[in-house]
C-alpha positions in Angstrom: -33.6 67.0 -106.0 -29.9 67.3 -105.1 -29.1 63.7 -106.1 -26.6 62.5 -108.6 -27.3 60.3 -111.7 -27.3 56.7 -110.4 -25.0 54.1 -111.9 -27.5 51.4 -111.4 -31.3 51.1 -111.3 -33.4 48.4 -109.8 -35.7 46.6 -112.2 -36.6 43.8 -109.7 -39.9 45.1 -108.3 -43.2 45.2 -110.2 -43.4 48.9 -109.5 -40.0 49.7 -110.9 -40.7 47.6 -114.0 -44.0 49.4 -114.5 -42.6 52.9 -114.1 -39.6 52.1 -116.4 -42.0 50.8 -119.0 -43.9 54.1 -118.7 -40.7 56.0 -119.2 -39.9 53.8 -122.2 -43.2 54.7 -123.8 -42.4 58.3 -123.3 -39.2 57.8 -125.3 -36.8 57.5 -122.4 -34.8 54.2 -122.3 -33.4 54.8 -118.8 -32.3 51.3 -118.0 -30.5 50.9 -121.3 -28.8 54.3 -121.1 -27.5 53.4 -117.7 -26.1 50.1 -119.0 -24.5 51.9 -122.0 -23.0 54.6 -119.7 -25.0 57.4 -121.6 -24.4 59.9 -118.9 -24.7 62.7 -121.5 -28.3 61.7 -122.2 -29.2 60.8 -118.6 -28.1 64.3 -117.5 -30.6 66.0 -119.7 -33.6 67.3 -117.7 -36.3 65.1 -119.3 -34.3 61.9 -118.4 -32.7 63.0 -115.2 -35.9 63.9 -113.4 -37.7 60.5 -113.8 -34.4 58.7 -113.2 -33.8 60.4 -109.9 -37.5 59.9 -109.0 -37.2 56.1 -109.6 -33.9 56.0 -107.7 -35.5 57.7 -104.7 -38.4 55.2 -104.7 -36.0 52.3 -105.0 -33.8 53.5 -102.1 -36.9 54.2 -99.9 -38.0 50.6 -100.5 -34.6 49.3 -99.5 -34.6 51.4 -96.3 -38.0 50.1 -95.4 -36.9 46.5 -96.0 -33.9 47.2 -93.7 -36.3 48.2 -90.9 -36.4 52.0 -91.2 -39.8 53.5 -90.7 -40.2 57.2 -91.6 -42.2 59.6 -89.4 -41.6 62.7 -91.4 -40.6 63.3 -95.0 -39.5 66.2 -97.2 -38.0 66.6 -100.6 -35.6 69.1 -102.2 -37.2 70.4 -105.5 -37.9 67.2 -107.6 -37.4 65.1 -104.5 -40.7 66.4 -103.2 -42.6 64.0 -105.5 -40.8 61.0 -104.1 -41.5 62.3 -100.6 -45.2 62.7 -101.4 -45.3 59.1 -102.6 -43.6 58.0 -99.4 -46.1 60.0 -97.4 -49.1 58.4 -99.2 -50.3 61.7 -100.7 -49.6 60.6 -104.3 -49.5 57.1 -105.9 -46.3 56.3 -107.7 -47.8 56.0 -111.1 -49.5 59.4 -111.0 -46.4 61.0 -109.6 -44.4 59.5 -112.5 -46.7 61.1 -115.0 -46.1 64.5 -113.4 -42.4 63.9 -113.2 -42.2 63.0 -116.9 -44.1 66.1 -117.9 -42.2 68.3 -115.5 -38.8 67.2 -116.9 -40.0 67.6 -120.5 -41.4 71.1 -119.9 -38.4 72.3 -117.9 -35.9 71.2 -120.5 -34.6 73.7 -123.0 -35.4 76.8 -121.1 -32.1 78.7 -121.3 -30.3 79.9 -118.2 -28.0 78.7 -115.4 -27.5 78.5 -111.6 -24.7 79.1 -109.2 -24.1 78.4 -105.5 -23.1 81.4 -103.4 -21.1 80.5 -100.3 -20.2 82.5 -97.2 -23.1 85.0 -97.7 -26.6 84.9 -96.1 -29.9 85.0 -97.9 -30.6 88.7 -97.4 -27.1 89.7 -98.7 -27.5 87.5 -101.8 -31.0 88.8 -102.4 -29.6 92.4 -102.4 -26.9 91.3 -104.8 -29.5 90.1 -107.3 -31.3 93.5 -107.4 -31.4 94.9 -110.9 -30.3 91.6 -112.5 -32.2 88.9 -114.3 -31.4 86.5 -111.4 -33.1 85.5 -108.2 -32.2 83.5 -105.0 -33.5 80.0 -105.8 -32.4 77.7 -103.0 -31.8 78.6 -99.4 -29.8 75.5 -98.4 -28.2 76.8 -95.3 -27.3 80.0 -93.3 -24.4 80.7 -95.7 -25.3 78.8 -98.8 -27.7 80.3 -101.3 -28.2 79.2 -104.9 -29.1 81.8 -107.5 -30.9 81.2 -110.8 -31.5 83.2 -114.0 -30.0 84.1 -117.3 -26.4 82.9 -117.8 -25.1 86.5 -118.0 -27.0 87.6 -114.9 -25.8 84.7 -112.9 -22.2 85.5 -113.8 -22.8 89.1 -112.7 -24.3 88.0 -109.4 -21.3 85.8 -108.8 -18.9 88.7 -109.4 -20.9 90.9 -107.0 -20.8 88.1 -104.4 -17.1 87.7 -104.7 -16.7 91.5 -104.2 -18.6 91.1 -100.9 -16.3 88.3 -99.7 -18.5 85.4 -101.0 -17.6 82.5 -103.2 -19.5 81.5 -106.4 -19.6 78.0 -107.8 -21.4 77.5 -111.2 -23.7 74.5 -111.0 -23.9 71.7 -113.7 -27.6 72.2 -114.4 -29.3 72.7 -117.7 -31.6 75.6 -116.8 -32.6 78.4 -114.5 -34.7 76.3 -112.1 -36.8 77.8 -109.4 -36.8 81.2 -111.1 -39.4 83.2 -113.1 -37.9 81.8 -116.3 -39.8 78.6 -115.4 -43.2 80.2 -115.6 -44.1 78.7 -119.0 -43.3 75.2 -117.7 -45.3 75.9 -114.5 -48.3 77.1 -116.4 -48.3 74.0 -118.7 -47.9 71.6 -115.7 -50.7 73.2 -113.7 -53.6 71.4 -115.3 -52.0 68.0 -114.7 -51.4 68.9 -111.0 -55.0 70.1 -110.7 -56.3 66.8 -111.9 -54.3 64.7 -109.6 -55.9 63.0 -106.6 -54.2 64.0 -103.3 -54.7 61.9 -100.1 -54.0 63.2 -96.6 -50.4 62.4 -95.6 -50.1 59.3 -93.5 -46.8 60.6 -92.1 -45.6 64.1 -91.6 -44.7 66.1 -94.7 -42.8 69.4 -94.9 -43.1 71.5 -98.0 -39.8 72.9 -99.5 -41.6 75.9 -100.9 -42.0 77.5 -97.5 -40.6 75.0 -94.9 -44.0 74.5 -93.4 -45.5 71.2 -92.2 -48.6 70.6 -94.4 -51.4 68.2 -93.6 -54.1 69.3 -96.0 -54.2 67.8 -99.5 -55.5 71.1 -101.0 -52.6 73.0 -99.4 -50.1 70.5 -100.8 -51.6 70.9 -104.3 -51.5 74.7 -103.9 -47.8 74.6 -103.1 -47.0 72.2 -106.0 -48.7 74.6 -108.4 -46.0 77.2 -107.6 -43.1 74.9 -106.8 -40.9 75.3 -109.9 -40.8 79.1 -109.8 -40.5 79.3 -106.0 -37.3 79.1 -104.1 -36.4 75.9 -102.3 -36.5 76.8 -98.6 -34.4 73.9 -97.4 -32.9 75.7 -94.4 -36.5 76.2 -93.2 -37.4 72.6 -93.9 -34.5 71.5 -91.6 -35.6 73.9 -88.9 -39.2 72.6 -89.0 -38.0 69.0 -88.8 -35.9 69.9 -85.7 -38.9 71.6 -84.1 -41.0 68.5 -84.8 -38.6 66.4 -82.8 -36.7 64.7 -85.7 -33.3 63.4 -84.4 -32.2 61.4 -87.4 -32.6 62.1 -91.1 -31.7 59.9 -94.1 -30.9 61.2 -97.6 -32.9 58.9 -99.8 -31.0 58.3 -103.1 -27.4 58.1 -104.3 -25.2 60.9 -103.3 -24.5 62.9 -100.1 -25.2 66.6 -101.0 -28.2 67.0 -98.6 -26.4 65.0 -95.9 -23.4 67.4 -96.1 -25.7 70.4 -96.1 -27.5 69.0 -93.0 -24.3 68.3 -91.2 -23.2 71.9 -91.7 -26.6 73.3 -90.7 -25.8 73.3 -86.9 -29.0 71.4 -86.0 -29.0 68.5 -83.5 -30.3 66.2 -86.2 -28.0 63.3 -87.2 -27.8 63.1 -91.0 -27.1 59.9 -92.9 -26.7 58.9 -96.5 -28.8 55.9 -97.7 -25.8 53.7 -97.7 -24.8 54.7 -94.2 -28.3 54.0 -93.0 -28.4 50.6 -94.7 -25.3 49.6 -92.9 -26.5 50.9 -89.5 -28.4 48.7 -87.1 -32.0 49.9 -86.8 
């Protein structure tokens, strides 16, 4: 969910080809847009979400081929769907249908987001009071993302700076993980209800509350509220540490989650996908 738009996409596997074909039928020419360098189109929510999902599945396959075997999995926002495929809870085709719908429904809802640095969750929460903005991501002890109307986000940033914090506007197209997403969440709910959920074959930690979840029904319940709930990534990292995880790999292009993990103060070693692929297993 914190990945960057990839500059390449594998079309070699049968699975990748099938999922790209499904995206094409939905009007999303992802592979062609990558070849053409259409970053403007790929950055739009309806295209970015299935593209990042496909990239995560591709990188997970590369890591497995290199000898990495996951014991636990978790995903930040959209990344939760790739994590659930890796855990065997969802099949890739069904997850792709949800991701396509999710991106389409979330696109066009006006608003923005900003990262607030140097302030903790409780402080940022208090700064949001009385504004059309909420804490949306708890990425670390002193990194919180806020989400809401564009004007309210700007006001929250000003309040944060007055308290010694630092605000960084995020290049996103909407107020994700805020009440503004309620219409998209309601429209997505029937699709999520109809999905078949299997028990996870490896550990899975939910980003909605940072809890290890083993029940298919409990996973469904959390997904039903995911896009209006804050991402509790700091709690996810805490749970992984408690469960004995010593090494974590960010699956996909980019290094944002790796950097967040390295700043978290946990004893877990965090690697990007490229670092892991070059490390002897």
